[in-house]
C-alpha positions in Angstrom: 0.1 7.7 -5.2 -2.5 6.1 -7.4 -4.7 3.2 -6.4 -2.5 0.9 -8.4 0.8 2.4 -7.2 -0.2 1.6 -3.6 -1.1 -2.0 -4.0 0.0 -4.0 -0.9 0.6 -7.2 -2.9 2.6 -5.5 -5.6 4.8 -3.6 -3.2 5.5 -6.8 -1.4 6.3 -8.6 -4.6 8.7 -5.8 -5.6 10.4 -5.8 -2.2 11.0 -9.6 -2.4 12.4 -9.3 -5.9 14.7 -6.4 -5.1 16.0 -8.3 -2.0 16.6 -11.4 -4.2 18.5 -9.4 -6.8 20.7 -7.8 -4.2 21.2 -11.1 -2.5 22.9 -12.6 -5.5 24.8 -9.4 -6.2 23.1 -8.4 -9.4 22.5 -4.9 -10.6 19.4 -3.4 -12.2 21.3 -3.0 -15.4 22.6 -6.5 -15.5 19.2 -8.1 -14.7 17.4 -5.9 -17.2 19.8 -6.9 -19.9 19.2 -10.6 -19.2 15.5 -10.0 -19.4 15.9 -7.8 -22.5 14.2 -4.9 -20.7 15.0 -1.3 -20.1 16.3 -0.5 -16.6 13.1 1.4 -15.8 10.9 -1.6 -16.4 12.6 -3.6 -13.6 12.6 -0.5 -11.4 8.8 -0.2 -11.7 8.3 -3.8 -10.7 10.6 -3.4 -7.7 8.7 -0.3 -6.6 5.3 -2.0 -7.0 4.3 0.4 -9.7 3.3 -2.0 -12.5 -0.4 -2.6 -12.7 0.3 -6.2 -13.6 3.3 -8.4 -13.5 3.1 -11.3 -16.0 3.9 -14.7 -14.5 6.2 -15.6 -17.4 8.3 -12.4 -16.6 8.2 -13.3 -12.9 9.4 -16.8 -13.7 12.3 -15.3 -15.6 13.4 -13.3 -12.6 12.9 -16.3 -10.3 15.3 -18.4 -12.5 17.9 -15.6 -12.8 17.9 -15.1 -9.0 17.8 -18.8 -8.2 14.8 -18.4 -5.9 13.7 -21.6 -4.2 10.4 -23.3 -4.9 8.6 -22.3 -1.7 9.4 -18.6 -2.1 8.7 -18.7 -5.8 5.2 -20.0 -5.1 4.6 -17.1 -2.7 5.8 -14.6 -5.3 3.5 -16.1 -7.9 0.7 -15.8 -5.5 1.4 -12.1 -4.9 1.5 -11.5 -8.6 -1.9 -13.2 -9.1 -3.7 -11.3 -6.3 -5.9 -8.3 -7.3 -4.4 -4.8 -6.9 -6.5 -3.6 -4.1 -5.9 -1.2 -1.1 -7.5 -3.8 1.2 -6.7 -7.4 1.0 -7.7 -10.6 2.9 -5.0 -13.2 2.8 -7.0 -16.4 3.5 -5.5 -19.5 4.9 -4.7 -21.9 2.0 -5.3 -19.4 -0.8 -2.9 -18.8 -3.8 -0.1 -17.6 -1.4 1.2 -20.5 0.6 0.7 -20.4 4.4 4.5 -20.6 5.0 5.1 -17.4 2.9 4.9 -14.5 5.3 3.6 -11.3 3.7 3.6 -9.5 7.0 7.3 -10.0 7.7 8.1 -8.2 4.5 6.0 -5.2 5.6 7.4 -5.3 9.1 11.0 -5.3 7.9 10.4 -2.1 5.9 8.5 -0.2 8.6 10.0 2.6 10.8 7.2 2.6 13.4 4.9 -0.2 14.6 1.9 0.4 16.8 0.1 -2.7 18.1 -2.6 -3.8 20.4 -2.4 -7.4 21.6 -5.2 -8.9 23.7 -4.0 -12.5 24.0 -0.2 -13.0 23.4 3.1 -11.2 23.7 3.9 -9.9 20.2 6.6 -11.8 18.3 9.1 -8.9 18.5 9.1 -9.1 22.3 8.8 -12.9 22.8 11.6 -14.8 24.7 12.8 -17.9 22.9 11.2 -20.2 25.5 7.8 -18.4 25.1 8.0 -18.6 21.3 9.0 -22.2 21.4 6.0 -23.2 23.4 3.7 -21.4 20.9 5.4 -23.1 17.9 5.2 -26.5 19.6 1.5 -26.1 20.2 0.9 -25.0 16.6 2.9 -27.9 15.2 2.6 -30.7 17.7 3.8 -33.4 15.2 7.1 -31.8 14.3 10.4 -32.8 15.7 12.4 -30.6 18.1 14.7 -29.7 15.3 11.8 -28.6 13.0 10.3 -26.6 15.8 13.7 -25.0 16.4 13.9 -24.1 12.8 10.6 -22.2 13.1 11.7 -20.3 16.2 15.0 -19.1 14.7 13.4 -16.5 12.2 11.1 -15.3 15.0 14.1 -14.5 17.1 16.0 -13.0 14.1 13.1 -10.6 13.5 13.8 -8.9 16.9 16.9 -7.3 15.3 14.5 -4.7 14.0 14.0 -3.2 17.5 17.4 -4.2 18.9 19.8 -2.8 16.3 21.8 0.3 17.2 21.2 2.2 14.0 17.6 3.5 13.6 15.8 0.8 15.5 12.1 0.4 14.7 9.9 2.4 17.1 7.5 0.0 18.8 4.5 1.1 20.8 2.5 -1.7 22.4 -0.7 -2.0 24.5 -1.1 -5.5 26.1 -4.4 -6.5 27.6 -3.9 -7.8 31.1 -4.9 -11.3 30.0 -1.6 -11.5 28.2 0.2 -11.4 31.6 -2.2 -14.0 33.1 -2.4 -16.5 30.3 -0.1 -19.3 31.2 2.3 -20.2 28.3 4.8 -22.9 29.2 4.6 -22.7 33.0 5.6 -20.3 35.7 9.3 -20.1 34.9 8.6 -19.3 31.2 6.0 -16.6 32.2 8.2 -15.1 34.9 11.1 -14.7 32.5 8.9 -13.4 29.7 7.3 -10.7 31.9 10.7 -9.6 33.3 12.0 -9.4 29.7 9.0 -7.1 28.8 9.7 -4.9 31.8 13.4 -4.6 30.8 12.6 -3.9 27.2 10.1 -1.2 28.1 13.0 0.9 29.4 14.5 1.3 25.9 13.9 4.7 24.2 12.4 3.1 21.1 10.0 0.8 23.0 6.8 1.8 24.9 4.7 -0.9 26.6 1.5 -0.2 28.4 -1.0 -2.6 30.1 -4.7 -2.3 29.6 -6.0 -3.6 33.0 -9.1 -5.8 33.5 -10.6 -2.9 35.5 -10.6 -0.7 32.3 -13.5 -2.7 30.9 -14.0 -2.4 27.1 -12.8 1.0 26.1 -13.9 0.7 22.4 -17.4 -0.7 23.3 -16.6 -3.7 21.0 -14.3 -6.7 21.0 -11.0 -5.8 19.5 -8.7 -8.4 18.0 -4.9 -8.1 17.6 -3.7 -5.6 15.0 -0.6 -3.6 14.0 -0.4 -0.2 12.4 2.8 0.0 10.2 4.3 3.4 9.3 7.2 3.6 6.8 8.5 7.1 7.3 8.8 10.0 4.8 11.0 10.9 1.9 13.1 14.1 1.6 10.0 16.0 0.5 8.0 14.9 3.5 5.8 12.5 1.6 5.1 9.0 2.9 7.6 6.4 1.5 4.7 3.9 1.6 1.1 4.2 2.7 0.4 3.5 6.4 -0.9 0.0 6.6 -3.1 -1.9 9.1 -2.5 -5.6 9.6 -5.2 -7.5 11.6 -4.7 -11.1 12.5 -7.4 -13.7 12.1 -7.5 -17.5 12.6 -8.4 -18.3 9.0 -7.0 -15.2 7.3 -5.2 -11.9 7.8 -6.4 -8.5 6.7 -4.1 -5.9 5.2 -5.4 -2.4 4.4 -4.0 1.0 3.6 -7.4 2.6 3.0 -7.4 5.9 4.9 -10.8 5.3 6.6 -9.7 1.9 7.9 -6.3 3.1 9.1 -8.1 6.0 10.9 -10.6 3.6 12.5 -7.8 1.4 13.9 -5.8 4.4 15.0 -8.9 5.7 16.9 -9.3 2.2 18.5 -5.7 2.2 19.6 -6.0 5.7 21.1 -8.9 4.6 23.1 -7.2 1.5 24.6 -4.0 3.5 25.2 -5.8 6.2 27.1 -7.5 3.6 29.3 -4.2 1.8 30.0 -1.8 2.2 32.9 1.1 4.6 32.3 4.5 3.2 31.3 5.9 3.2 34.9 2.8 1.6 36.4 2.8 -1.0 33.5 6.4 -1.9 34.2 5.7 -2.3 37.9 2.7 -4.6 37.1 4.9 -6.7 34.8 7.5 -7.2 37.5 4.8 -7.8 40.2 3.1 -10.6 38.1 6.5 -12.1 37.3 7.2 -12.4 41.1 3.8 -14.1 41.5 4.8 -16.7 38.9 8.2 -17.2 40.7 6.4 -17.8 44.0 4.1 -20.3 42.2 7.0 -22.6 41.2 
């Protein structure tokens, strides 16, 4: 892959456009004819291979597919961003805050490896736990609006719950995740029991980094996810392994080999310092019992 072929933003733009085309039942040939393009031109856009996608061309596709205004704004932002192998999506930049770049990457991944020091990751949250977080983030919204934000969070969990090729999820949670009160004892007890139950599935591994482990990396480590997309019939990566690191004012996406290796090394350190899977499951159930007794 060339530098331009592997642009995170262009791959995301292409994925959204392909999904929009398929969603309205259009073929590559039919869309290309309407745009007065050759079929290969649209294929390159959908694969993220074009060095630049012109906004006027993008607007033509948006109109053909009937894409709504919010998603259209996100797509234009993706097309505008520079083609780099590392990218900071700052809050309030050209891509609207309500347009999730990460969810597009997550939906295409075959393996997710994540360290979470503060919260249960979205793919493993109970509805009650998720609702409290959304309510705290949007205190002025109605219950219906909050519910509307919770629904897609719950729908994402199909990635790890589906029967056919579920995503492989490997998680290390810092012990503070278990001790941080979200929504009260009942919510926490149910959440921790759910984590323990989910950790018995063959595609899900959950380990706890205890307080007693100290700081295995020697530095503070924020939440991150390493996304892997599998290989093609020749054994080549379908897409480059990508790191997603969350921040309060912006999220970092990178597929630079050195950065991916650094985060992989950090994960290996915290995983090695963590409790094994059985001990982690036992701790989850024990803390859940503590919350139940605290009711």
